[in-house]
C-alpha positions, 0 to 999 in steps of 0.5 A, spaced: 541 915 685 541 923 685 546 926 681 550 932 685 553 938 682 560 935 683 558 929 679 556 933 673 562 937 674 567 931 674 563 928 668 564 934 664 571 934 665 572 926 664 568 927 657 572 934 655 579 930 657 577 925 652 574 929 647 580 934 647 585 929 647 582 926 641 581 932 637 585 938 640 582 944 643 580 947 636 577 941 634 573 939 640 566 943 640 562 944 646 556 941 643 559 934 642 562 935 650 555 936 653 552 931 648 557 926 650 557 928 658 549 928 657 548 935 660 545 941 658 550 947 655 547 951 661 550 946 666 557 946 663 557 954 663 554 953 670 561 950 672 566 953 667 565 960 664 567 957 657 571 952 653 577 955 654 576 955 662 574 948 661 580 946 658 584 950 663 581 946 668 583 940 665 590 942 664 591 945 671 589 938 674 595 935 670 600 940 673 597 941 680 597 933 681 604 932 678 606 938 683 603 935 689 605 928 688 612 931 687 612 935 693 610 928 697 615 924 694 621 929 695 618 929 703 619 921 703 627 922 702 632 927 705 638 926 700 637 929 693 638 922 689 632 919 694 628 925 693 629 925 685 628 918 685 621 918 689 619 924 684 620 920 678 617 914 681 611 918 683 610 921 676 611 915 672 605 912 676 601 918 675 602 918 668 601 911 667 594 912 670 593 918 666 596 918 660 590 922 656 591 927 661 599 928 660 598 927 653 594 933 653 598 937 658 605 936 653 601 937 647 599 944 650 606 946 652 608 945 645 602 948 642 603 953 637 601 960 639 593 960 638 592 952 638 590 952 645 587 958 649 592 962 653 588 961 659 591 954 660 598 958 662 602 951 661 608 955 661 607 958 667 605 951 670 611 948 668 615 953 671 612 951 678 614 944 677 621 946 675 622 951 680 620 946 685 626 941 682 631 947 682 629 948 690 631 941 691 638 942 687 639 948 691 638 945 698 643 939 695 648 944 693 648 947 700 648 940 704 655 939 699 651 933 695 653 937 689 658 941 687 658 948 684 660 946 677 653 947 674 648 952 677 641 950 680 637 952 674 642 948 669 641 942 673 634 943 674 633 944 666 637 938 665 633 933 670 627 936 667 629 935 660 631 927 661 624 926 665 620 929 660 624 925 654 622 919 657 615 921 658 614 923 651 617 916 649 612 913 653 606 917 651 608 916 643 609 908 645 616 908 644 617 906 651 613 900 653 613 902 661 616 907 666 617 904 672 621 906 679 627 902 676 627 907 670 626 913 675 632 910 679 637 909 673 635 916 670 637 919 677 643 915 677 645 918 670 643 925 671 647 925 678 653 922 674 653 928 670 652 933 675 657 931 680 663 930 675 668 934 676 
């Protein structure tokens, strides 16, 4: 079977993800990535400008895929409770299948300056996800599903905070699993506070 350029790129990404997740950005070397992927350095540099670009591609995948799943999930329901529950369930399913990827994304988001390349743009990527949630909340306020006690920014931060706390608990092993029922309970908890007068 002939190896294609796409196969080579995917192999590099797969090995780099494992290496970065295990050793961090600074501890991972290009040489060990190409050795484990069984490719040459020129092959890596054909697909990625440098180590920082390779890292960025991995982190981008985590944020892009999560945002795509959030959009698809929200489209399945019309009310905010249904949208947020679908988003939570879809996110939890993705995270369970991509634990290393999500560990790396969270580690990158909380890394000290200089620990990850600025090209990773983790803060900007996280803001896109937060903006999507904020937009759903603004629509819910306009439909009368939520009052105006809290603004959309506060509510979006509150929901994202609860979700991220559960995800971090799962990633560090404090929670055995995250399920659709977990998502439903989180949304109920969130909305009971958001709708309180």
